[in-house]
C-alpha positions in Angstrom: 64.6 75.5 113.4 67.2 75.7 110.9 65.5 73.5 107.6 62.7 72.8 109.8 58.8 73.0 109.8 58.6 76.0 112.6 54.8 74.6 112.8 56.2 71.2 114.0 58.0 72.7 117.0 56.3 72.3 120.5 54.5 75.6 120.8 54.5 77.2 117.2 51.5 75.6 115.5 50.8 79.3 114.2 54.1 80.6 113.8 53.6 84.0 113.0 56.2 86.5 113.3 54.7 87.6 116.8 54.7 84.2 118.0 58.3 83.0 116.9 59.5 86.2 118.8 57.8 85.2 122.4 58.7 81.6 121.4 62.3 82.6 121.0 62.1 84.9 124.2 61.2 81.9 126.3 64.0 80.3 125.2 66.4 82.5 125.5 65.7 84.9 128.6 66.9 82.3 130.7 70.3 82.0 129.3 70.5 85.6 128.4 70.3 87.6 131.7 69.7 91.5 130.4 68.1 90.6 126.9 66.0 93.3 126.0 64.0 92.4 122.5 63.7 89.8 120.3 63.2 90.7 116.6 61.8 88.8 113.8 61.9 89.7 110.4 59.4 88.6 108.3 60.4 89.9 105.4 62.8 92.8 104.6 60.2 95.2 105.1 58.0 94.2 108.3 58.6 92.0 111.2 57.9 91.8 115.0 59.4 92.5 118.3 58.5 91.1 121.9 60.2 92.4 124.9 58.8 89.8 127.4 55.6 91.7 127.7 54.3 93.5 124.7 54.1 92.6 121.1 55.0 95.1 118.6 55.0 95.1 114.6 56.3 97.2 112.3 55.8 98.0 108.5 58.5 99.7 106.2 57.7 101.0 102.9 60.0 104.0 100.6 58.2 106.7 99.4 59.3 109.3 96.5 58.6 112.9 96.9 59.2 116.7 95.8 59.9 118.4 99.1 60.6 122.3 99.7 62.0 123.5 103.0 60.5 126.8 103.0 62.2 127.8 106.5 65.1 127.2 105.2 67.9 130.3 105.4 67.6 132.6 102.6 70.1 131.5 99.4 70.0 128.3 100.9 69.6 125.7 98.1 66.9 123.6 100.2 64.4 126.4 99.8 64.3 125.1 95.8 62.3 122.1 94.8 63.9 118.8 94.7 63.1 115.3 95.1 64.0 112.9 97.7 63.5 109.4 98.2 62.1 108.1 102.3 62.1 105.2 104.3 59.3 105.2 106.6 58.6 102.6 108.7 55.5 102.2 111.0 55.3 100.8 114.4 52.3 99.2 115.8 51.6 97.8 119.5 48.8 96.1 120.4 47.7 92.7 122.7 48.3 89.4 120.5 45.1 87.7 119.1 45.5 84.4 120.4 43.6 82.8 117.8 45.2 84.5 115.1 48.6 85.1 116.5 49.2 88.6 115.2 48.9 91.7 116.8 48.1 93.7 113.8 47.6 91.9 110.7 50.7 93.7 107.9 47.7 93.9 105.2 45.2 95.7 107.5 48.2 98.2 108.6 48.8 98.5 104.7 45.3 99.0 103.7 44.8 101.5 106.0 47.7 103.6 105.5 47.6 103.6 101.9 45.3 106.8 101.4 48.1 108.9 103.7 50.6 107.2 101.5 49.0 108.2 98.1 49.2 111.9 99.3 53.0 111.8 99.9 54.5 109.2 97.6 55.4 111.1 94.0 53.3 114.2 95.3 55.0 117.8 96.2 54.3 117.1 100.1 55.2 121.1 100.7 52.1 121.9 99.3 49.9 119.7 101.7 48.0 122.4 103.6 48.5 121.3 107.0 52.3 120.5 106.9 54.3 123.6 108.3 57.4 122.7 106.5 59.1 120.0 104.4 62.0 119.1 107.0 61.8 115.0 107.7 60.8 116.1 111.5 57.5 118.0 110.0 56.6 115.2 107.6 56.8 112.5 110.0 54.7 114.4 112.5 52.1 114.8 109.6 52.3 111.2 109.1 52.0 110.2 113.0 49.3 112.5 112.9 47.1 111.2 110.3 48.3 107.7 110.5 47.1 107.2 114.6 43.6 108.5 113.0 43.8 105.4 110.8 45.9 102.9 112.9 44.9 103.8 116.7 47.6 101.0 117.6 50.5 103.4 116.0 53.1 103.9 118.6 56.1 105.1 116.3 56.8 106.7 113.0 60.5 106.6 111.8 61.1 108.7 108.4 64.8 108.2 106.9 66.3 110.3 104.7 69.4 108.3 104.4 70.0 105.1 106.3 70.5 106.3 110.3 69.7 109.8 109.1 65.9 110.8 109.8 63.7 111.6 112.4 61.3 109.5 114.9 58.2 110.6 116.6 56.4 108.5 119.1 52.7 108.4 119.5 52.3 105.7 122.1 52.5 106.0 125.8 55.0 103.1 126.0 58.3 103.6 125.0 59.2 101.1 121.7 62.2 99.4 121.8 63.7 97.5 118.7 64.6 97.8 115.2 65.8 101.5 113.7 
């Protein structure tokens, strides 16, 4: 694979992230008993996960917003308006399209999510009428609720304040394994 053309490898005529993950799975699982998933990063902000049964993708983006935690204790600085940069990752699960080779097109995800993204990015999140509070878990739940309407394949939303610190909201029926 290294320095080779993926299209020339048997079984990889259409080397999408999803196909590559399942192709690698088929070759690794006999040698690595207990293999849980194979993850392929297409770019730093999107990729695919295959667990031997289901193909899943994720699309990651950052957003900057003004927040205010209305339910923070009196006197807490968190009640004041402050800016924050979040890392948002949308996870989607869908059957693999045998012709196109993907579960969901990354461009379609971005287009469908863009109106929701515009409500958040560089906006005062605390002013969104149906958002209970500006805490990360509340924002992640609101994003999941809104995004599920436009992206029925949505399985999980991760919203991070810093690497490893944030909230995850699962909206699908199947537990998602893969990168956090």
